[in-house]
PDB file of N, CA, C and O in Angstrom:
ATOM      1  N   MET A   1       4.448  16.394   2.989  1.00  0.00           N
ATOM      2  CA  MET A   1       3.944  15.527   4.034  1.00  0.00           C
ATOM      3  C   MET A   1       5.045  14.562   4.470  1.00  0.00           C
ATOM      4  O   MET A   1       5.218  14.315   5.664  1.00  0.00           O
ATOM      5  N   GLU A   2       5.792  14.016   3.505  1.00  0.00           N
ATOM      6  CA  GLU A   2       6.866  13.084   3.844  1.00  0.00           C
ATOM      7  C   GLU A   2       7.920  13.771   4.733  1.00  0.00           C
ATOM      8  O   GLU A   2       8.421  13.174   5.685  1.00  0.00           O
ATOM      9  N   LYS A   3       8.238  14.998   4.419  1.00  0.00           N
ATOM     10  CA  LYS A   3       9.233  15.733   5.196  1.00  0.00           C
ATOM     11  C   LYS A   3       8.742  15.939   6.629  1.00  0.00           C
ATOM     12  O   LYS A   3       9.512  15.813   7.581  1.00  0.00           O
ATOM     13  N   LEU A   4       7.475  16.252   6.770  1.00  0.00           N
ATOM     14  CA  LEU A   4       6.882  16.487   8.113  1.00  0.00           C
ATOM     15  C   LEU A   4       6.954  15.165   8.933  1.00  0.00           C
ATOM     16  O   LEU A   4       7.335  15.187  10.103  1.00  0.00           O
ATOM     17  N   ILE A   5       6.594  14.044   8.326  1.00  0.00           N
ATOM     18  CA  ILE A   5       6.642  12.786   9.014  1.00  0.00           C
ATOM     19  C   ILE A   5       8.093  12.451   9.431  1.00  0.00           C
ATOM     20  O   ILE A   5       8.335  12.013  10.555  1.00  0.00           O
ATOM     21  N   TYR A   6       9.032  12.659   8.526  1.00  0.00           N
ATOM     22  CA  TYR A   6      10.449  12.426   8.830  1.00  0.00           C
ATOM     23  C   TYR A   6      10.923  13.301   9.965  1.00  0.00           C
ATOM     24  O   TYR A   6      11.629  12.825  10.854  1.00  0.00           O
ATOM     25  N   GLU A   7      10.548  14.582   9.960  1.00  0.00           N
ATOM     26  CA  GLU A   7      10.948  15.510  11.035  1.00  0.00           C
ATOM     27  C   GLU A   7      10.385  15.080  12.378  1.00  0.00           C
ATOM     28  O   GLU A   7      11.083  15.118  13.391  1.00  0.00           O
ATOM     29  N   HIS A   8       9.120  14.670  12.387  1.00  0.00           N
ATOM     30  CA  HIS A   8       8.519  14.187  13.652  1.00  0.00           C
ATOM     31  C   HIS A   8       9.209  12.912  14.117  1.00  0.00           C
ATOM     32  O   HIS A   8       9.386  12.701  15.317  1.00  0.00           O
ATOM     33  N   SER A   9       9.596  12.071  13.178  1.00  0.00           N
ATOM     34  CA  SER A   9      10.273  10.831  13.542  1.00  0.00           C
ATOM     35  C   SER A   9      11.607  11.101  14.229  1.00  0.00           C
ATOM     36  O   SER A   9      12.038  10.320  15.076  1.00  0.00           O
ATOM     37  N   GLN A  10      12.255  12.196  13.869  1.00  0.00           N
ATOM     38  CA  GLN A  10      13.526  12.541  14.482  1.00  0.00           C
ATOM     39  C   GLN A  10      13.341  13.096  15.912  1.00  0.00           C
ATOM     40  O   GLN A  10      14.175  12.874  16.790  1.00  0.00           O
ATOM     41  N   ARG A  11      12.240  13.813  16.117  1.00  0.00           N
ATOM     42  CA  ARG A  11      12.008  14.404  17.428  1.00  0.00           C
ATOM     43  C   ARG A  11      11.451  13.408  18.449  1.00  0.00           C
ATOM     44  O   ARG A  11      11.768  13.485  19.636  1.00  0.00           O
ATOM     45  N   ALA A  12      10.631  12.488  17.987  1.00  0.00           N
ATOM     46  CA  ALA A  12      10.038  11.510  18.915  1.00  0.00           C
ATOM     47  C   ALA A  12       9.981  10.122  18.238  1.00  0.00           C
ATOM     48  O   ALA A  12       8.905   9.650  17.871  1.00  0.00           O
ATOM     49  N   PRO A  13      11.124   9.494  18.083  1.00  0.00           N
ATOM     50  CA  PRO A  13      11.198   8.250  17.330  1.00  0.00           C
ATOM     51  C   PRO A  13      10.389   7.104  17.899  1.00  0.00           C
ATOM     52  O   PRO A  13       9.953   6.231  17.149  1.00  0.00           O
ATOM     53  N   ASP A  14      10.180   7.085  19.194  1.00  0.00           N
ATOM     54  CA  ASP A  14       9.435   5.969  19.801  1.00  0.00           C
ATOM     55  C   ASP A  14       7.924   6.205  19.918  1.00  0.00           C
ATOM     56  O   ASP A  14       7.184   5.344  20.394  1.00  0.00           O
ATOM     57  N   SER A  15       7.485   7.386  19.476  1.00  0.00           N
ATOM     58  CA  SER A  15       6.060   7.689  19.558  1.00  0.00           C
ATOM     59  C   SER A  15       5.254   6.836  18.612  1.00  0.00           C
ATOM     60  O   SER A  15       5.722   6.452  17.540  1.00  0.00           O
ATOM     61  N   THR A  16       4.021   6.541  19.028  1.00  0.00           N
ATOM     62  CA  THR A  16       3.106   5.837  18.148  1.00  0.00           C
ATOM     63  C   THR A  16       2.528   6.818  17.162  1.00  0.00           C
ATOM     64  O   THR A  16       2.015   7.865  17.558  1.00  0.00           O
ATOM     65  N   VAL A  17       2.602   6.498  15.872  1.00  0.00           N
ATOM     66  CA  VAL A  17       2.106   7.382  14.829  1.00  0.00           C
ATOM     67  C   VAL A  17       0.855   6.861  14.176  1.00  0.00           C
ATOM     68  O   VAL A  17       0.034   7.641  13.694  1.00  0.00           O
ATOM     69  N   VAL A  18       0.692   5.526  14.152  1.00  0.00           N
ATOM     70  CA  VAL A  18      -0.482   4.896  13.542  1.00  0.00           C
ATOM     71  C   VAL A  18      -0.964   3.849  14.537  1.00  0.00           C
ATOM     72  O   VAL A  18      -0.173   3.047  15.035  1.00  0.00           O
ATOM     73  N   GLU A  19      -2.263   3.857  14.826  1.00  0.00           N
ATOM     74  CA  GLU A  19      -2.806   2.881  15.742  1.00  0.00           C
ATOM     75  C   GLU A  19      -4.265   2.609  15.382  1.00  0.00           C
ATOM     76  O   GLU A  19      -5.047   3.536  15.175  1.00  0.00           O
ATOM     77  N   ASP A  20      -4.619   1.331  15.311  1.00  0.00           N
ATOM     78  CA  ASP A  20      -6.007   0.919  15.156  1.00  0.00           C
ATOM     79  C   ASP A  20      -6.238  -0.343  15.970  1.00  0.00           C
ATOM     80  O   ASP A  20      -5.408  -0.687  16.812  1.00  0.00           O
ATOM     81  N   LYS A  21      -7.324  -1.029  15.745  1.00  0.00           N
ATOM     82  CA  LYS A  21      -7.633  -2.212  16.527  1.00  0.00           C
ATOM     83  C   LYS A  21      -6.660  -3.368  16.268  1.00  0.00           C
ATOM     84  O   LYS A  21      -6.507  -4.255  17.107  1.00  0.00           O
ATOM     85  N   ILE A  22      -6.019  -3.353  15.127  1.00  0.00           N
ATOM     86  CA  ILE A  22      -5.150  -4.463  14.732  1.00  0.00           C
ATOM     87  C   ILE A  22      -3.646  -4.171  14.930  1.00  0.00           C
ATOM     88  O   ILE A  22      -2.863  -5.075  15.223  1.00  0.00           O
ATOM     89  N   LEU A  23      -3.271  -2.923  14.767  1.00  0.00           N
ATOM     90  CA  LEU A  23      -1.869  -2.584  14.561  1.00  0.00           C
ATOM     91  C   LEU A  23      -1.500  -1.283  15.232  1.00  0.00           C
ATOM     92  O   LEU A  23      -2.321  -0.373  15.351  1.00  0.00           O
ATOM     93  N   SER A  24      -0.274  -1.204  15.665  1.00  0.00           N
ATOM     94  CA  SER A  24       0.265   0.014  16.236  1.00  0.00           C
ATOM     95  C   SER A  24       1.694   0.166  15.659  1.00  0.00           C
ATOM     96  O   SER A  24       2.493  -0.767  15.739  1.00  0.00           O
ATOM     97  N   LEU A  25       2.007   1.327  15.087  1.00  0.00           N
ATOM     98  CA  LEU A  25       3.332   1.560  14.496  1.00  0.00           C
ATOM     99  C   LEU A  25       4.007   2.810  15.078  1.00  0.00           C
ATOM    100  O   LEU A  25       3.398   3.871  15.214  1.00  0.00           O
ATOM    101  N   SER A  26       5.265   2.639  15.407  1.00  0.00           N
ATOM    102  CA  SER A  26       6.107   3.781  15.779  1.00  0.00           C
ATOM    103  C   SER A  26       6.594   4.437  14.493  1.00  0.00           C
ATOM    104  O   SER A  26       6.376   3.913  13.401  1.00  0.00           O
ATOM    105  N   TYR A  27       7.253   5.581  14.627  1.00  0.00           N
ATOM    106  CA  TYR A  27       7.785   6.256  13.446  1.00  0.00           C
ATOM    107  C   TYR A  27       8.794   5.366  12.667  1.00  0.00           C
ATOM    108  O   TYR A  27       8.691   5.271  11.444  1.00  0.00           O
ATOM    109  N   PRO A  28       9.746   4.727  13.341  1.00  0.00           N
ATOM    110  CA  PRO A  28      10.670   3.877  12.577  1.00  0.00           C
ATOM    111  C   PRO A  28       9.954   2.733  11.897  1.00  0.00           C
ATOM    112  O   PRO A  28      10.315   2.377  10.775  1.00  0.00           O
ATOM    113  N   GLU A  29       8.957   2.143  12.527  1.00  0.00           N
ATOM    114  CA  GLU A  29       8.192   1.064  11.900  1.00  0.00           C
ATOM    115  C   GLU A  29       7.417   1.571  10.703  1.00  0.00           C
ATOM    116  O   GLU A  29       7.368   0.912   9.664  1.00  0.00           O
ATOM    117  N   LEU A  30       6.805   2.755  10.844  1.00  0.00           N
ATOM    118  CA  LEU A  30       6.049   3.354   9.748  1.00  0.00           C
ATOM    119  C   LEU A  30       6.962   3.635   8.549  1.00  0.00           C
ATOM    120  O   LEU A  30       6.631   3.325   7.405  1.00  0.00           O
ATOM    121  N   LEU A  31       8.114   4.227   8.849  1.00  0.00           N
ATOM    122  CA  LEU A  31       9.072   4.533   7.771  1.00  0.00           C
ATOM    123  C   LEU A  31       9.586   3.279   7.070  1.00  0.00           C
ATOM    124  O   LEU A  31       9.765   3.270   5.853  1.00  0.00           O
ATOM    125  N   ALA A  32       9.824   2.207   7.855  1.00  0.00           N
ATOM    126  CA  ALA A  32      10.292   0.964   7.267  1.00  0.00           C
ATOM    127  C   ALA A  32       9.207   0.343   6.385  1.00  0.00           C
ATOM    128  O   ALA A  32       9.503  -0.156   5.299  1.00  0.00           O
ATOM    129  N   GLU A  33       7.951   0.373   6.845  1.00  0.00           N
ATOM    130  CA  GLU A  33       6.846  -0.162   6.028  1.00  0.00           C
ATOM    131  C   GLU A  33       6.685   0.669   4.781  1.00  0.00           C
ATOM    132  O   GLU A  33       6.482   0.122   3.697  1.00  0.00           O
ATOM    133  N   ALA A  34       6.771   1.984   4.910  1.00  0.00           N
ATOM    134  CA  ALA A  34       6.625   2.863   3.738  1.00  0.00           C
ATOM    135  C   ALA A  34       7.739   2.606   2.729  1.00  0.00           C
ATOM    136  O   ALA A  34       7.473   2.566   1.528  1.00  0.00           O
ATOM    137  N   ALA A  35       8.969   2.433   3.181  1.00  0.00           N
ATOM    138  CA  ALA A  35      10.082   2.162   2.276  1.00  0.00           C
ATOM    139  C   ALA A  35       9.912   0.827   1.566  1.00  0.00           C
ATOM    140  O   ALA A  35      10.194   0.720   0.373  1.00  0.00           O
ATOM    141  N   HIS A  36       9.451  -0.203   2.296  1.00  0.00           N
ATOM    142  CA  HIS A  36       9.178  -1.524   1.705  1.00  0.00           C
ATOM    143  C   HIS A  36       8.087  -1.407   0.624  1.00  0.00           C
ATOM    144  O   HIS A  36       8.217  -1.956  -0.471  1.00  0.00           O
ATOM    145  N   LEU A  37       7.018  -0.684   0.957  1.00  0.00           N
ATOM    146  CA  LEU A  37       5.925  -0.522   0.007  1.00  0.00           C
ATOM    147  C   LEU A  37       6.392   0.245  -1.232  1.00  0.00           C
ATOM    148  O   LEU A  37       6.021  -0.093  -2.356  1.00  0.00           O
ATOM    149  N   ALA A  38       7.207   1.277  -1.018  1.00  0.00           N
ATOM    150  CA  ALA A  38       7.688   2.058  -2.150  1.00  0.00           C
ATOM    151  C   ALA A  38       8.542   1.186  -3.071  1.00  0.00           C
ATOM    152  O   ALA A  38       8.424   1.287  -4.292  1.00  0.00           O
ATOM    153  N   ARG A  39       9.392   0.341  -2.511  1.00  0.00           N
ATOM    154  CA  ARG A  39      10.227  -0.553  -3.345  1.00  0.00           C
ATOM    155  C   ARG A  39       9.342  -1.532  -4.117  1.00  0.00           C
ATOM    156  O   ARG A  39       9.540  -1.761  -5.310  1.00  0.00           O
ATOM    157  N   THR A  40       8.364  -2.106  -3.413  1.00  0.00           N
ATOM    158  CA  THR A  40       7.466  -3.082  -4.052  1.00  0.00           C
ATOM    159  C   THR A  40       6.678  -2.421  -5.171  1.00  0.00           C
ATOM    160  O   THR A  40       6.601  -2.955  -6.278  1.00  0.00           O
ATOM    161  N   LEU A  41       6.092  -1.261  -4.890  1.00  0.00           N
ATOM    162  CA  LEU A  41       5.316  -0.549  -5.913  1.00  0.00           C
ATOM    163  C   LEU A  41       6.204  -0.151  -7.063  1.00  0.00           C
ATOM    164  O   LEU A  41       5.775  -0.208  -8.216  1.00  0.00           O
ATOM    165  N   GLY A  42       7.412   0.244  -6.792  1.00  0.00           N
ATOM    166  CA  GLY A  42       8.329   0.610  -7.874  1.00  0.00           C
ATOM    167  C   GLY A  42       8.625  -0.558  -8.799  1.00  0.00           C
ATOM    168  O   GLY A  42       8.669  -0.402 -10.019  1.00  0.00           O
ATOM    169  N   GLU A  43       8.829  -1.733  -8.205  1.00  0.00           N
ATOM    170  CA  GLU A  43       9.054  -2.942  -9.020  1.00  0.00           C
ATOM    171  C   GLU A  43       7.840  -3.286  -9.843  1.00  0.00           C
ATOM    172  O   GLU A  43       7.956  -3.585 -11.031  1.00  0.00           O
ATOM    173  N   VAL A  44       6.665  -3.247  -9.222  1.00  0.00           N
ATOM    174  CA  VAL A  44       5.432  -3.570  -9.952  1.00  0.00           C
ATOM    175  C   VAL A  44       5.144  -2.527 -11.020  1.00  0.00           C
ATOM    176  O   VAL A  44       4.761  -2.864 -12.141  1.00  0.00           O
ATOM    177  N   ALA A  45       5.330  -1.261 -10.668  1.00  0.00           N
ATOM    178  CA  ALA A  45       5.058  -0.197 -11.644  1.00  0.00           C
ATOM    179  C   ALA A  45       5.942  -0.310 -12.860  1.00  0.00           C
ATOM    180  O   ALA A  45       5.495  -0.079 -13.984  1.00  0.00           O
ATOM    181  N   SER A  46       7.220  -0.671 -12.640  1.00  0.00           N
ATOM    182  CA  SER A  46       8.115  -0.836 -13.780  1.00  0.00           C
ATOM    183  C   SER A  46       7.664  -1.964 -14.701  1.00  0.00           C
ATOM    184  O   SER A  46       7.676  -1.834 -15.925  1.00  0.00           O
ATOM    185  N   ALA A  47       7.265  -3.081 -14.079  1.00  0.00           N
ATOM    186  CA  ALA A  47       6.786  -4.221 -14.853  1.00  0.00           C
ATOM    187  C   ALA A  47       5.503  -3.868 -15.626  1.00  0.00           C
ATOM    188  O   ALA A  47       5.339  -4.259 -16.781  1.00  0.00           O
ATOM    189  N   VAL A  48       4.605  -3.128 -14.975  1.00  0.00           N
ATOM    190  CA  VAL A  48       3.385  -2.740 -15.636  1.00  0.00           C
ATOM    191  C   VAL A  48       3.639  -1.818 -16.786  1.00  0.00           C
ATOM    192  O   VAL A  48       3.038  -1.984 -17.847  1.00  0.00           O
ATOM    193  N   ARG A  49       4.536  -0.817 -16.612  1.00  0.00           N
ATOM    194  CA  ARG A  49       4.868   0.106 -17.687  1.00  0.00           C
ATOM    195  C   ARG A  49       5.496  -0.635 -18.870  1.00  0.00           C
ATOM    196  O   ARG A  49       5.187  -0.340 -20.024  1.00  0.00           O
ATOM    197  N   LEU A  50       6.383  -1.603 -18.580  1.00  0.00           N
ATOM    198  CA  LEU A  50       7.023  -2.352 -19.667  1.00  0.00           C
ATOM    199  C   LEU A  50       5.998  -3.171 -20.430  1.00  0.00           C
ATOM    200  O   LEU A  50       6.182  -3.427 -21.620  1.00  0.00           O
ATOM    201  N   SER A  51       4.924  -3.588 -19.776  1.00  0.00           N
ATOM    202  CA  SER A  51       3.913  -4.366 -20.448  1.00  0.00           C
ATOM    203  C   SER A  51       2.958  -3.492 -21.230  1.00  0.00           C
ATOM    204  O   SER A  51       2.186  -3.996 -22.045  1.00  0.00           O
ATOM    205  N   GLY A  52       2.995  -2.181 -20.995  1.00  0.00           N
ATOM    206  CA  GLY A  52       2.083  -1.264 -21.685  1.00  0.00           C
ATOM    207  C   GLY A  52       0.745  -1.179 -21.031  1.00  0.00           C
ATOM    208  O   GLY A  52      -0.174  -0.581 -21.591  1.00  0.00           O
ATOM    209  N   ASP A  53       0.594  -1.763 -19.846  1.00  0.00           N
ATOM    210  CA  ASP A  53      -0.687  -1.754 -19.142  1.00  0.00           C
ATOM    211  C   ASP A  53      -0.741  -0.639 -18.094  1.00  0.00           C
ATOM    212  O   ASP A  53       0.177   0.176 -18.004  1.00  0.00           O
ATOM    213  N   THR A  54      -1.796  -0.606 -17.320  1.00  0.00           N
ATOM    214  CA  THR A  54      -2.000   0.349 -16.267  1.00  0.00           C
ATOM    215  C   THR A  54      -2.231  -0.427 -14.970  1.00  0.00           C
ATOM    216  O   THR A  54      -2.902  -1.459 -14.962  1.00  0.00           O
ATOM    217  N   CYS A  55      -1.674   0.077 -13.893  1.00  0.00           N
ATOM    218  CA  CYS A  55      -1.836  -0.546 -12.581  1.00  0.00           C
ATOM    219  C   CYS A  55      -2.897   0.188 -11.773  1.00  0.00           C
ATOM    220  O   CYS A  55      -2.833   1.411 -11.648  1.00  0.00           O
ATOM    221  N   VAL A  56      -3.859  -0.521 -11.230  1.00  0.00           N
ATOM    222  CA  VAL A  56      -4.880   0.054 -10.377  1.00  0.00           C
ATOM    223  C   VAL A  56      -4.811  -0.672  -9.018  1.00  0.00           C
ATOM    224  O   VAL A  56      -5.378  -1.756  -8.880  1.00  0.00           O
ATOM    225  N   PRO A  57      -4.135  -0.100  -8.028  1.00  0.00           N
ATOM    226  CA  PRO A  57      -4.046  -0.762  -6.746  1.00  0.00           C
ATOM    227  C   PRO A  57      -5.395  -0.739  -6.043  1.00  0.00           C
ATOM    228  O   PRO A  57      -6.084   0.281  -6.035  1.00  0.00           O
ATOM    229  N   ILE A  58      -5.765  -1.866  -5.457  1.00  0.00           N
ATOM    230  CA  ILE A  58      -7.033  -1.936  -4.736  1.00  0.00           C
ATOM    231  C   ILE A  58      -6.732  -2.530  -3.342  1.00  0.00           C
ATOM    232  O   ILE A  58      -6.094  -3.576  -3.220  1.00  0.00           O
ATOM    233  N   GLU A  59      -7.201  -1.846  -2.325  1.00  0.00           N
ATOM    234  CA  GLU A  59      -6.993  -2.261  -0.981  1.00  0.00           C
ATOM    235  C   GLU A  59      -7.753  -3.517  -0.654  1.00  0.00           C
ATOM    236  O   GLU A  59      -8.976  -3.510  -0.787  1.00  0.00           O
ATOM    237  N   PRO A  60      -7.121  -4.602  -0.233  1.00  0.00           N
ATOM    238  CA  PRO A  60      -7.821  -5.855  -0.011  1.00  0.00           C
ATOM    239  C   PRO A  60      -8.862  -5.808   1.096  1.00  0.00           C
ATOM    240  O   PRO A  60      -9.736  -6.674   1.150  1.00  0.00           O
ATOM    241  N   SER A  61      -8.791  -4.826   1.974  1.00  0.00           N
ATOM    242  CA  SER A  61      -9.764  -4.737   3.051  1.00  0.00           C
ATOM    243  C   SER A  61     -11.092  -4.072   2.635  1.00  0.00           C
ATOM    244  O   SER A  61     -12.024  -3.985   3.434  1.00  0.00           O
ATOM    245  N   LEU A  62     -11.165  -3.608   1.381  1.00  0.00           N
ATOM    246  CA  LEU A  62     -12.381  -2.981   0.923  1.00  0.00           C
ATOM    247  C   LEU A  62     -13.509  -4.027   0.854  1.00  0.00           C
ATOM    248  O   LEU A  62     -13.257  -5.207   0.607  1.00  0.00           O
ATOM    249  N   PRO A  63     -14.744  -3.580   1.073  1.00  0.00           N
ATOM    250  CA  PRO A  63     -15.870  -4.525   0.915  1.00  0.00           C
ATOM    251  C   PRO A  63     -15.956  -5.057  -0.542  1.00  0.00           C
ATOM    252  O   PRO A  63     -15.604  -4.372  -1.502  1.00  0.00           O
ATOM    253  N   LYS A  64     -16.428  -6.274  -0.644  1.00  0.00           N
ATOM    254  CA  LYS A  64     -16.500  -6.899  -1.974  1.00  0.00           C
ATOM    255  C   LYS A  64     -17.264  -6.048  -2.970  1.00  0.00           C
ATOM    256  O   LYS A  64     -16.882  -5.953  -4.137  1.00  0.00           O
ATOM    257  N   SER A  65     -18.354  -5.422  -2.508  1.00  0.00           N
ATOM    258  CA  SER A  65     -19.191  -4.589  -3.419  1.00  0.00           C
ATOM    259  C   SER A  65     -18.396  -3.410  -3.972  1.00  0.00           C
ATOM    260  O   SER A  65     -18.596  -3.023  -5.123  1.00  0.00           O
ATOM    261  N   ARG A  66     -17.494  -2.828  -3.169  1.00  0.00           N
ATOM    262  CA  ARG A  66     -16.660  -1.721  -3.614  1.00  0.00           C
ATOM    263  C   ARG A  66     -15.649  -2.185  -4.642  1.00  0.00           C
ATOM    264  O   ARG A  66     -15.433  -1.518  -5.654  1.00  0.00           O
ATOM    265  N   VAL A  67     -15.028  -3.327  -4.387  1.00  0.00           N
ATOM    266  CA  VAL A  67     -14.059  -3.891  -5.333  1.00  0.00           C
ATOM    267  C   VAL A  67     -14.722  -4.159  -6.671  1.00  0.00           C
ATOM    268  O   VAL A  67     -14.166  -3.836  -7.721  1.00  0.00           O
ATOM    269  N   ILE A  68     -15.911  -4.750  -6.636  1.00  0.00           N
ATOM    270  CA  ILE A  68     -16.637  -5.052  -7.869  1.00  0.00           C
ATOM    271  C   ILE A  68     -16.954  -3.749  -8.628  1.00  0.00           C
ATOM    272  O   ILE A  68     -16.837  -3.686  -9.852  1.00  0.00           O
ATOM    273  N   MET A  69     -17.360  -2.703  -7.866  1.00  0.00           N
ATOM    274  CA  MET A  69     -17.635  -1.409  -8.523  1.00  0.00           C
ATOM    275  C   MET A  69     -16.380  -0.832  -9.173  1.00  0.00           C
ATOM    276  O   MET A  69     -16.431  -0.334 -10.298  1.00  0.00           O
ATOM    277  N   LEU A  70     -15.248  -0.901  -8.460  1.00  0.00           N
ATOM    278  CA  LEU A  70     -13.982  -0.378  -9.002  1.00  0.00           C
ATOM    279  C   LEU A  70     -13.552  -1.141 -10.271  1.00  0.00           C
ATOM    280  O   LEU A  70     -13.158  -0.549 -11.276  1.00  0.00           O
ATOM    281  N   LEU A  71     -13.644  -2.439 -10.182  1.00  0.00           N
ATOM    282  CA  LEU A  71     -13.203  -3.294 -11.320  1.00  0.00           C
ATOM    283  C   LEU A  71     -14.196  -3.201 -12.476  1.00  0.00           C
ATOM    284  O   LEU A  71     -13.813  -3.396 -13.630  1.00  0.00           O
ATOM    285  N   GLY A  72     -15.479  -2.904 -12.184  1.00  0.00           N
ATOM    286  CA  GLY A  72     -16.464  -2.815 -13.232  1.00  0.00           C
ATOM    287  C   GLY A  72     -16.255  -1.629 -14.162  1.00  0.00           C
ATOM    288  O   GLY A  72     -16.762  -1.628 -15.284  1.00  0.00           O
ATOM    289  N   GLY A  73     -15.522  -0.627 -13.715  1.00  0.00           N
ATOM    290  CA  GLY A  73     -15.292   0.573 -14.523  1.00  0.00           C
ATOM    291  C   GLY A  73     -14.075   0.519 -15.410  1.00  0.00           C
ATOM    292  O   GLY A  73     -13.785   1.474 -16.130  1.00  0.00           O
ATOM    293  N   ILE A  74     -13.352  -0.598 -15.368  1.00  0.00           N
ATOM    294  CA  ILE A  74     -12.136  -0.735 -16.170  1.00  0.00           C
ATOM    295  C   ILE A  74     -12.108  -2.115 -16.827  1.00  0.00           C
ATOM    296  O   ILE A  74     -12.788  -3.049 -16.402  1.00  0.00           O
ATOM    297  N   HIS A  75     -11.316  -2.200 -17.852  1.00  0.00           N
ATOM    298  CA  HIS A  75     -11.163  -3.495 -18.554  1.00  0.00           C
ATOM    299  C   HIS A  75      -9.971  -4.214 -17.902  1.00  0.00           C
ATOM    300  O   HIS A  75      -8.811  -3.877 -18.142  1.00  0.00           O
ATOM    301  N   VAL A  76     -10.292  -5.203 -17.081  1.00  0.00           N
ATOM    302  CA  VAL A  76      -9.271  -5.916 -16.332  1.00  0.00           C
ATOM    303  C   VAL A  76      -8.783  -7.157 -17.117  1.00  0.00           C
ATOM    304  O   VAL A  76      -9.561  -8.030 -17.503  1.00  0.00           O
ATOM    305  N   ARG A  77      -7.467  -7.181 -17.327  1.00  0.00           N
ATOM    306  CA  ARG A  77      -6.887  -8.353 -18.029  1.00  0.00           C
ATOM    307  C   ARG A  77      -6.104  -9.227 -17.070  1.00  0.00           C
ATOM    308  O   ARG A  77      -5.991 -10.432 -17.296  1.00  0.00           O
ATOM    309  N   ARG A  78      -5.570  -8.667 -16.024  1.00  0.00           N
ATOM    310  CA  ARG A  78      -4.793  -9.432 -15.063  1.00  0.00           C
ATOM    311  C   ARG A  78      -5.010  -8.885 -13.679  1.00  0.00           C
ATOM    312  O   ARG A  78      -5.239  -7.690 -13.494  1.00  0.00           O
ATOM    313  N   ILE A  79      -4.936  -9.769 -12.710  1.00  0.00           N
ATOM    314  CA  ILE A  79      -5.018  -9.370 -11.317  1.00  0.00           C
ATOM    315  C   ILE A  79      -3.838  -9.991 -10.590  1.00  0.00           C
ATOM    316  O   ILE A  79      -3.631 -11.201 -10.673  1.00  0.00           O
ATOM    317  N   PHE A  80      -3.064  -9.186  -9.881  1.00  0.00           N
ATOM    318  CA  PHE A  80      -1.964  -9.639  -9.076  1.00  0.00           C
ATOM    319  C   PHE A  80      -2.314  -9.399  -7.625  1.00  0.00           C
ATOM    320  O   PHE A  80      -2.832  -8.339  -7.275  1.00  0.00           O
ATOM    321  N   VAL A  81      -2.038 -10.369  -6.780  1.00  0.00           N
ATOM    322  CA  VAL A  81      -2.315 -10.228  -5.375  1.00  0.00           C
ATOM    323  C   VAL A  81      -1.081 -10.571  -4.576  1.00  0.00           C
ATOM    324  O   VAL A  81      -0.225 -11.334  -5.023  1.00  0.00           O
ATOM    325  N   ASP A  82      -0.999 -10.008  -3.402  1.00  0.00           N
ATOM    326  CA  ASP A  82       0.060 -10.338  -2.461  1.00  0.00           C
ATOM    327  C   ASP A  82      -0.333 -11.697  -1.874  1.00  0.00           C
ATOM    328  O   ASP A  82      -1.498 -11.907  -1.534  1.00  0.00           O
ATOM    329  N   GLN A  83       0.598 -12.593  -1.756  1.00  0.00           N
ATOM    330  CA  GLN A  83       0.318 -13.937  -1.276  1.00  0.00           C
ATOM    331  C   GLN A  83      -0.394 -13.925   0.070  1.00  0.00           C
ATOM    332  O   GLN A  83      -1.209 -14.805   0.348  1.00  0.00           O
ATOM    333  N   GLU A  84      -0.093 -12.934   0.908  1.00  0.00           N
ATOM    334  CA  GLU A  84      -0.736 -12.866   2.232  1.00  0.00           C
ATOM    335  C   GLU A  84      -2.221 -12.581   2.099  1.00  0.00           C
ATOM    336  O   GLU A  84      -2.991 -12.926   2.995  1.00  0.00           O
ATOM    337  N   ASP A  85      -2.643 -11.963   1.011  1.00  0.00           N
ATOM    338  CA  ASP A  85      -4.050 -11.570   0.888  1.00  0.00           C
ATOM    339  C   ASP A  85      -4.876 -12.589   0.101  1.00  0.00           C
ATOM    340  O   ASP A  85      -6.073 -12.375  -0.091  1.00  0.00           O
ATOM    341  N   THR A  86      -4.297 -13.649  -0.344  1.00  0.00           N
ATOM    342  CA  THR A  86      -5.063 -14.584  -1.208  1.00  0.00           C
ATOM    343  C   THR A  86      -6.160 -15.277  -0.471  1.00  0.00           C
ATOM    344  O   THR A  86      -7.113 -15.732  -1.104  1.00  0.00           O
ATOM    345  N   ALA A  87      -6.085 -15.387   0.844  1.00  0.00           N
ATOM    346  CA  ALA A  87      -7.132 -16.054   1.615  1.00  0.00           C
ATOM    347  C   ALA A  87      -8.390 -15.176   1.700  1.00  0.00           C
ATOM    348  O   ALA A  87      -9.486 -15.674   1.958  1.00  0.00           O
ATOM    349  N   ASN A  88      -8.223 -13.905   1.488  1.00  0.00           N
ATOM    350  CA  ASN A  88      -9.366 -12.965   1.610  1.00  0.00           C
ATOM    351  C   ASN A  88     -10.040 -12.886   0.279  1.00  0.00           C
ATOM    352  O   ASN A  88     -11.025 -12.163   0.128  1.00  0.00           O
TER     353      ASN A  88
END
């Protein structure tokens, strides 16, 4: 999938690849966001592995009931949030 996205980005770099009511991303923007997320997740994953714990990413836009259901199935000892999402 990654190869396909990269190939499309080379053929039509200014095309919109992701669009919703809030956001629109071109291929270069999508690839930049993906690279940033990969670096961030890599840093967090390394720290989690070193601690001997498990990381369970949860999308902050999920309904509260879904988050409660997800967290109810695991033994949560710590929660880390992105500073931008703390208001939600």
